[in-house]
ZAFI-871587 format. One record per atom (N, C-alpha, C): residue number from 1; residue in one letter; atom name; x negated, y negated, z. Coordinates in steps of 0.02 Angstrom, whole numbers. Atoms other than C-alpha are relative to their C-alpha. Example, Ala and Ser with C-alpha at 12.3 -4.5 7.8 and 13.67 -1.06 7.14 Angstrom:
2
(1 'A' 'N' (-45 59 0))
(1 'A' 'CA' (-615 225 390))
(1 'A' 'C' (-45 -60 0))
(2 'S' 'N' (42 59 -3))
(2 'S' 'CA' (-684 53 357))
(2 'S' 'C' (39 -55 37))
END
This chain:
98
(1 'M' 'N' (50 -51 11))
(1 'M' 'CA' (-505 1769 -2506))
(1 'M' 'C' (-70 -28 11))
(2 'S' 'N' (67 22 -15))
(2 'S' 'CA' (-683 1755 -2445))
(2 'S' 'C' (-46 12 -60))
(3 'A' 'N' (47 -8 55))
(3 'A' 'CA' (-817 1725 -2576))
(3 'A' 'C' (-59 43 20))
(4 'I' 'N' (56 -38 -25))
(4 'I' 'CA' (-951 1805 -2467))
(4 'I' 'C' (27 51 50))
(5 'T' 'N' (-25 -52 -46))
(5 'T' 'CA' (-916 1971 -2381))
(5 'T' 'C' (-55 20 49))
(6 'S' 'N' (48 -26 -49))
(6 'S' 'CA' (-998 2049 -2229))
(6 'S' 'C' (-45 52 -32))
(7 'E' 'N' (39 -51 34))
(7 'E' 'CA' (-1054 2191 -2341))
(7 'E' 'C' (-56 -31 -42))
(8 'Q' 'N' (51 35 39))
(8 'Q' 'CA' (-1146 2070 -2455))
(8 'Q' 'C' (-55 -27 45))
(9 'V' 'N' (50 26 -48))
(9 'V' 'CA' (-1231 1988 -2305))
(9 'V' 'C' (-41 58 27))
(10 'A' 'N' (36 -58 -25))
(10 'A' 'CA' (-1277 2161 -2239))
(10 'A' 'C' (-50 24 -51))
(11 'H' 'N' (46 -20 54))
(11 'H' 'CA' (-1354 2205 -2407))
(11 'H' 'C' (-60 -47 -2))
(12 'L' 'N' (56 49 2))
(12 'L' 'CA' (-1458 2044 -2409))
(12 'L' 'C' (-43 6 62))
(13 'A' 'N' (38 -8 -62))
(13 'A' 'CA' (-1508 2069 -2227))
(13 'A' 'C' (-45 62 -5))
(14 'N' 'N' (39 -62 9))
(14 'N' 'CA' (-1565 2246 -2270))
(14 'N' 'C' (-60 -13 -47))
(15 'L' 'N' (55 15 46))
(15 'L' 'CA' (-1668 2182 -2417))
(15 'L' 'C' (-54 -42 33))
(16 'A' 'N' (47 44 -35))
(16 'A' 'CA' (-1748 2052 -2303))
(16 'A' 'C' (-27 32 64))
(17 'H' 'N' (21 -35 -61))
(17 'H' 'CA' (-1775 2181 -2165))
(17 'H' 'C' (18 -39 63))
(18 'I' 'N' (-26 36 -58))
(18 'I' 'CA' (-1669 2080 -2043))
(18 'I' 'C' (56 41 30))
(19 'E' 'N' (-53 -37 -35))
(19 'E' 'CA' (-1567 2174 -1914))
(19 'E' 'C' (53 -50 24))
(20 'M' 'N' (-56 42 -21))
(20 'M' 'CA' (-1395 2098 -1885))
(20 'M' 'C' (56 43 26))
(21 'T' 'N' (-58 -36 -27))
(21 'T' 'CA' (-1248 2153 -1779))
(21 'T' 'C' (60 -14 -45))
(22 'D' 'N' (-61 11 38))
(22 'D' 'CA' (-1073 2167 -1853))
(22 'D' 'C' (27 -71 11))
(23 'E' 'N' (-24 67 -15))
(23 'E' 'CA' (-1028 2005 -1764))
(23 'E' 'C' (-41 -53 -36))
(24 'E' 'N' (45 46 35))
(24 'E' 'CA' (-1180 1916 -1837))
(24 'E' 'C' (14 0 -75))
(25 'L' 'N' (-16 -5 71))
(25 'L' 'CA' (-1138 1981 -2011))
(25 'L' 'C' (64 -38 -17))
(26 'A' 'N' (-64 34 12))
(26 'A' 'CA' (-959 1918 -1998))
(26 'A' 'C' (-8 -76 6))
(27 'A' 'N' (10 72 -9))
(27 'A' 'CA' (-1015 1748 -1932))
(27 'A' 'C' (-40 -29 -58))
(28 'M' 'N' (40 24 56))
(28 'M' 'CA' (-1147 1730 -2068))
(28 'M' 'C' (41 -2 -64))
(29 'A' 'N' (-44 -1 59))
(29 'A' 'CA' (-1021 1778 -2202))
(29 'A' 'C' (46 -60 0))
(30 'A' 'N' (-45 58 -5))
(30 'A' 'CA' (-902 1644 -2139))
(30 'A' 'C' (-38 -65 -13))
(31 'E' 'N' (40 60 9))
(31 'E' 'CA' (-1040 1513 -2133))
(31 'E' 'C' (-21 -9 -74))
(32 'L' 'N' (19 3 71))
(32 'L' 'CA' (-1100 1556 -2308))
(32 'L' 'C' (60 -16 -44))
(33 'D' 'N' (-60 15 38))
(33 'D' 'CA' (-922 1549 -2371))
(33 'D' 'C' (16 -74 2))
(34 'V' 'N' (-11 73 -6))
(34 'V' 'CA' (-904 1371 -2304))
(34 'V' 'C' (-49 -37 -45))
(35 'I' 'N' (50 32 42))
(35 'I' 'CA' (-1066 1324 -2393))
(35 'I' 'C' (19 6 -74))
(36 'V' 'N' (-19 -11 70))
(36 'V' 'CA' (-1008 1401 -2557))
(36 'V' 'C' (60 -44 -18))
(37 'E' 'N' (-59 42 14))
(37 'E' 'CA' (-840 1311 -2546))
(37 'E' 'C' (-19 -74 -3))
(38 'S' 'N' (21 70 1))
(38 'S' 'CA' (-927 1145 -2507))
(38 'S' 'C' (-36 -17 -66))
(39 'V' 'N' (35 11 63))
(39 'V' 'CA' (-1041 1162 -2658))
(39 'V' 'C' (51 0 -58))
(40 'K' 'N' (-52 -4 52))
(40 'K' 'CA' (-889 1210 -2764))
(40 'K' 'C' (39 -66 -3))
(41 'S' 'N' (-39 62 0))
(41 'S' 'CA' (-794 1053 -2710))
(41 'S' 'C' (-41 -58 -27))
(42 'V' 'N' (43 53 27))
(42 'V' 'CA' (-943 941 -2749))
(42 'V' 'C' (-7 9 -75))
(43 'S' 'N' (7 -14 72))
(43 'S' 'CA' (-964 1025 -2919))
(43 'S' 'C' (63 -22 -37))
(44 'E' 'N' (-62 20 33))
(44 'E' 'CA' (-781 990 -2958))
(44 'E' 'C' (4 -76 -6))
(45 'A' 'N' (-3 73 1))
(45 'A' 'CA' (-807 804 -2921))
(45 'A' 'C' (-46 -29 -55))
(46 'V' 'N' (47 24 50))
(46 'V' 'CA' (-948 790 -3049))
(46 'V' 'C' (35 -3 -67))
(47 'S' 'N' (-26 7 67))
(47 'S' 'CA' (-899 724 -3219))
(47 'S' 'C' (-53 -32 -44))
(48 'A' 'N' (49 25 48))
(48 'A' 'CA' (-989 668 -3376))
(48 'A' 'C' (-11 -75 7))
(49 'D' 'N' (7 72 -6))
(49 'D' 'CA' (-958 483 -3337))
(49 'D' 'C' (-35 -21 65))
(50 'I' 'N' (36 15 -62))
(50 'I' 'CA' (-1046 494 -3168))
(50 'I' 'C' (-72 24 -9))
(51 'P' 'N' (70 -21 10))
(51 'P' 'CA' (-1236 491 -3188))
(51 'P' 'C' (-27 35 62))
(52 'A' 'N' (32 -36 -55))
(52 'A' 'CA' (-1338 611 -3084))
(52 'A' 'C' (-50 -47 34))
(53 'T' 'N' (47 43 -36))
(53 'T' 'CA' (-1438 525 -2948))
(53 'T' 'C' (-36 42 53))
(54 'S' 'N' (36 -32 -55))
(54 'S' 'CA' (-1571 578 -2826))
(54 'S' 'C' (-5 -46 59))
(55 'H' 'N' (3 50 -53))
(55 'H' 'CA' (-1562 418 -2726))
(55 'H' 'C' (53 -52 -14))
(56 'P' 'N' (-54 47 13))
(56 'P' 'CA' (-1417 297 -2704))
(56 'P' 'C' (-23 -70 -18))
(57 'I' 'N' (27 67 15))
(57 'I' 'CA' (-1528 143 -2719))
(57 'I' 'C' (-58 8 -48))
(58 'P' 'N' (57 -7 46))
(58 'P' 'CA' (-1644 120 -2868))
(58 'P' 'C' (-66 -15 35))
(59 'L' 'N' (66 9 -30))
(59 'L' 'CA' (-1825 138 -2814))
(59 'L' 'C' (-48 -25 -52))
(60 'Q' 'N' (50 27 45))
(60 'Q' 'CA' (-1969 44 -2889))
(60 'Q' 'C' (-66 -3 37))
(61 'N' 'N' (66 4 -31))
(61 'N' 'CA' (-2153 63 -2852))
(61 'N' 'C' (-26 -72 -2))
(62 'V' 'N' (30 66 -3))
(62 'V' 'CA' (-2242 -94 -2798))
(62 'V' 'C' (-75 10 -10))
(63 'F' 'N' (70 -8 16))
(63 'F' 'CA' (-2412 -106 -2878))
(63 'F' 'C' (-37 -65 13))
(64 'R' 'N' (42 58 -8))
(64 'R' 'CA' (-2554 -224 -2839))
(64 'R' 'C' (-68 18 -29))
(65 'Q' 'N' (66 -12 25))
(65 'Q' 'CA' (-2728 -244 -2906))
(65 'Q' 'C' (-42 35 53))
(66 'D' 'N' (44 -36 -46))
(66 'D' 'CA' (-2853 -125 -2827))
(66 'D' 'C' (-66 -38 2))
(67 'V' 'N' (58 43 -5))
(67 'V' 'CA' (-2980 -253 -2774))
(67 'V' 'C' (-35 13 67))
(68 'V' 'N' (38 -10 -62))
(68 'V' 'CA' (-3118 -221 -2648))
(68 'V' 'C' (-1 -65 38))
(69 'G' 'N' (1 60 -43))
(69 'G' 'CA' (-3100 -342 -2504))
(69 'G' 'C' (-61 1 45))
(70 'E' 'N' (55 2 -48))
(70 'E' 'CA' (-3210 -377 -2356))
(70 'E' 'C' (-6 69 32))
(71 'T' 'N' (12 -64 -32))
(71 'T' 'CA' (-3289 -220 -2285))
(71 'T' 'C' (-49 -9 57))
(72 'L' 'N' (46 2 -57))
(72 'L' 'CA' (-3383 -184 -2126))
(72 'L' 'C' (-66 33 -20))
(73 'T' 'N' (64 -35 8))
(73 'T' 'CA' (-3566 -142 -2126))
(73 'T' 'C' (1 60 47))
(74 'A' 'N' (3 -58 -44))
(74 'A' 'CA' (-3614 23 -2045))
(74 'A' 'C' (-10 -21 73))
(75 'E' 'N' (12 24 -68))
(75 'E' 'CA' (-3678 -72 -1894))
(75 'E' 'C' (63 -29 31))
(76 'E' 'N' (-62 30 -25))
(76 'E' 'CA' (-3515 -170 -1877))
(76 'E' 'C' (51 55 17))
(77 'A' 'N' (-48 -53 -11))
(77 'A' 'CA' (-3411 -11 -1892))
(77 'A' 'C' (-18 40 63))
(78 'L' 'N' (22 -39 -57))
(78 'L' 'CA' (-3515 79 -1762))
(78 'L' 'C' (-5 -40 65))
(79 'S' 'N' (8 42 -59))
(79 'S' 'CA' (-3522 -69 -1643))
(79 'S' 'C' (51 14 54))
(80 'G' 'N' (-52 -14 -49))
(80 'G' 'CA' (-3360 -19 -1557))
(80 'G' 'C' (5 74 18))
(81 'A' 'N' (-4 -72 -12))
(81 'A' 'CA' (-3393 168 -1557))
(81 'A' 'C' (-27 17 69))
(82 'P' 'N' (25 -20 -65))
(82 'P' 'CA' (-3415 252 -1388))
(82 'P' 'C' (-68 33 -4))
(83 'D' 'N' (65 -32 8))
(83 'D' 'CA' (-3563 350 -1457))
(83 'D' 'C' (-16 5 -74))
(84 'A' 'N' (23 -4 69))
(84 'A' 'CA' (-3664 346 -1618))
(84 'A' 'C' (-70 27 -1))
(85 'E' 'N' (68 -28 8))
(85 'E' 'CA' (-3819 432 -1684))
(85 'E' 'C' (-17 1 -73))
(86 'D' 'N' (24 2 69))
(86 'D' 'CA' (-3919 406 -1844))
(86 'D' 'C' (49 -33 -48))
(87 'G' 'N' (-45 37 43))
(87 'G' 'CA' (-3793 282 -1913))
(87 'G' 'C' (67 34 -12))
(88 'K' 'N' (-64 -36 7))
(88 'K' 'CA' (-3644 399 -1888))
(88 'K' 'C' (35 2 67))
(89 'F' 'N' (-38 -10 -62))
(89 'F' 'CA' (-3504 419 -1762))
(89 'F' 'C' (-19 67 30))
(90 'K' 'N' (16 -62 -34))
(90 'K' 'CA' (-3548 550 -1633))
(90 'K' 'C' (61 20 40))
(91 'V' 'N' (-60 -24 -33))
(91 'V' 'CA' (-3404 656 -1572))
(91 'V' 'C' (-15 68 32))
(92 'P' 'N' (11 -65 -32))
(92 'P' 'CA' (-3390 808 -1458))
(92 'P' 'C' (12 57 -50))
(93 'A' 'N' (-9 -59 41))
(93 'A' 'CA' (-3407 977 -1543))
(93 'A' 'C' (67 33 17))
(94 'I' 'N' (-64 -34 -12))
(94 'I' 'CA' (-3242 1068 -1565))
(94 'I' 'C' (-4 75 -16))
(95 'L' 'N' (10 -70 16))
(95 'L' 'CA' (-3310 1234 -1629))
(95 'L' 'C' (-63 25 35))
(96 'D' 'N' (60 -31 -30))
(96 'D' 'CA' (-3430 1350 -1541))
(96 'D' 'C' (-41 32 -56))
(97 'E' 'N' (43 -25 53))
(97 'E' 'CA' (-3560 1369 -1676))
(97 'E' 'C' (-71 4 25))
(98 'D' 'N' (69 -9 -20))
(98 'D' 'CA' (-3733 1437 -1645))
(98 'D' 'C' (-47 -13 -58))
END
């Protein structure tokens, strides 16, 4: 017995304002049924002695001190720029603003 029927898919498609042919409804019902059965089989495998996980390998953040290192002066930063003006990078305009 199918858990998802074509009629149920047609009802959901109607609510979502999606037009579907009878063939599409039948195919979607079959696909959704496979998904429901897959979730059901995974749910059956879960037991109280198996902890829930979101990642198979434990993750740990790596922290370091936030220390200011060597920085470039404005002149050094602009020295390699193709164009600069008034101590800033000059780039082509991308918006037509008057």
